[in-house]
Each structure stands twice: as structure tokens, then as C-alpha cells.
C-alpha positions in Angstrom: -11.3 -160.8 -19.1 -9.8 -159.1 -16.0 -11.8 -157.2 -13.4 -10.9 -153.8 -14.8 -12.1 -154.7 -18.2 -15.4 -156.1 -16.7 -16.0 -153.0 -14.5 -14.7 -150.3 -16.7 -14.8 -151.7 -20.2 -17.4 -151.3 -22.9 -17.7 -155.1 -23.7 -21.0 -156.7 -22.5 -19.9 -159.8 -20.6 -22.8 -160.9 -18.5 -22.0 -163.1 -15.5 -24.6 -165.8 -14.7 -24.7 -167.6 -11.4 -24.0 -171.3 -10.8 -27.5 -172.1 -12.0 -27.1 -170.1 -15.2 -29.3 -167.3 -14.0 -29.0 -163.6 -13.4 -31.3 -161.3 -11.4 -33.2 -158.7 -13.4 -34.9 -155.5 -12.1 -37.6 -154.0 -14.4 -38.3 -150.3 -13.8 -40.8 -148.0 -15.5 -38.9 -146.0 -18.1 -40.9 -142.9 -17.4 -41.7 -142.9 -13.7 -38.6 -144.9 -12.6 -40.8 -147.0 -10.3 -39.4 -150.5 -9.6 -41.9 -152.9 -11.1 -40.5 -156.4 -10.6 -37.6 -158.6 -9.9 -37.1 -161.7 -12.0 -34.3 -163.9 -13.5 -33.0 -164.4 -16.9 -30.8 -167.2 -18.3 -28.7 -166.7 -21.4 -31.5 -167.6 -23.8 -34.0 -165.2 -22.2 -31.5 -162.4 -22.3 -30.7 -163.1 -26.0 -34.5 -163.1 -26.8 -35.0 -159.9 -24.9 -32.1 -158.1 -26.8 -33.3 -159.5 -30.1 -37.0 -158.7 -29.8 -37.1 -155.5 -27.7 -39.6 -157.2 -25.3 -38.9 -158.8 -21.9 -38.3 -162.6 -21.6 -37.6 -164.1 -18.3 -36.7 -167.5 -16.9 -39.2 -169.0 -14.5 -37.5 -170.9 -11.8 -40.6 -172.7 -10.7 -41.6 -173.9 -14.2 -38.0 -174.1 -15.4 -38.8 -172.4 -18.7 -38.5 -169.1 -20.5 -41.6 -166.9 -20.5 -42.5 -163.9 -22.6 -43.8 -161.3 -20.1 -47.3 -160.5 -21.0 -47.9 -163.3 -23.6 -51.1 -164.3 -21.7 -51.8 -161.2 -19.6 -51.3 -158.6 -22.2 -48.7 -156.9 -19.9 -45.9 -157.0 -22.4 -42.8 -155.1 -21.4 -41.4 -153.0 -24.2 -37.7 -152.4 -23.6 -36.4 -148.8 -23.7 -33.0 -149.5 -22.3 -31.0 -152.4 -20.9 -28.2 -151.7 -18.3 -25.9 -154.0 -16.4 -24.3 -153.3 -13.1 -20.6 -152.7 -12.4 -19.6 -156.3 -12.2 -22.1 -157.4 -14.9 -24.0 -159.9 -12.7 -27.4 -158.1 -12.7 -29.5 -156.5 -15.3 -31.8 -153.4 -15.2 -34.5 -153.2 -17.8 -36.1 -149.8 -18.3 -39.5 -150.7 -19.7 -42.8 -149.3 -20.9 -45.6 -151.7 -19.7 -48.3 -152.4 -22.2 -51.8 -153.6 -21.7 -53.4 -152.1 -18.5 -50.0 -150.6 -17.5 -49.6 -153.2 -14.7 -46.8 -155.6 -14.1 -47.9 -157.9 -11.3 -49.8 -161.0 -12.1 -52.1 -160.4 -9.1 -53.3 -157.1 -10.4 -51.0 -154.4 -9.2 -48.9 -151.9 -11.2 -45.8 -153.1 -9.4 -44.9 -156.5 -7.8 -43.7 -154.4 -4.8 -47.2 -153.5 -3.7 -46.8 -153.9 0.1 -44.7 -151.8 2.4 -43.5 -152.6 5.8 -43.9 -150.0 8.6 -40.6 -149.4 10.3 -40.3 -148.4 14.0 -42.9 -148.3 16.6 -43.3 -151.3 18.9 -41.2 -153.4 16.8 -44.0 -155.0 14.9 -44.2 -155.0 11.2 -47.5 -154.6 9.3 -48.1 -154.8 5.6 -49.6 -151.7 4.1 -51.4 -152.7 0.9 -51.7 -150.3 -2.0 -54.6 -150.1 -4.5 -55.0 -152.6 -7.2 -55.3 -151.5 -10.9 -58.6 -153.0 -11.4 
């Protein structure tokens, strides 16, 4: 497949990295908030497409995991998108359970912000936990 077919064509042709992984961003389908970044291998992507729920590949445990299987924070897929060169995935999801996504109790895994400017120091600004 040539670059034009990958970038402009309608065939889904996901490109995984040298470790067989692809970055995946999960965003809330209604609010558009970015909830998490994870990775998928081919099997996790296939399970996600087949079931309509998010499956990821854990790099630390080196296994596929069904998001929410133990926490109740299952991610129901509304839409799956790929970027222009098909080497990243965007999942538009509806979080189940308590509506959170982060395993440490926040709605989003991106729960800290860094203050820009000032004296050149950076400080984490924590947001409220769900519970």
C-alpha cells in the first residue's frame, strides 16, 4: 500500500511499531475530554472492534487487559478513529461505573497540570478526585 492510499484511502491499515504496539487516546464521547493514553497490540485492537469495549495492552504486565474488568470502569466504544498515517488510534468512549477512567480515582488520567511561566519553576496543580 502506498502513502497516498494510507493517508487518503478508506482501507483500515493500522501501523504498529517495532514492538507490535500502537498508541491509543481515549476521549469522552460527550465532553471530548482526553481521559487516558494507552497502547494496543493487534489482538487488543481486534477485541475492541469485535466487542465494542476497550481492550489495551499492558506494557508492564505484557498482556491484554479489558479496561474496567476489575474496577467497573468499562469503556463503551462510540467511535474508533485513526490518524492520517494510521499509526495512532482515537477511541471516543462512554465511561461506565463511576464515570472515571484513572486507576487512582480521577475522571481522567491527566489529572495534574503544570503552571507555565513565572520564575521558571513548575508546580503540579491537582484536580479533585471522583470519590
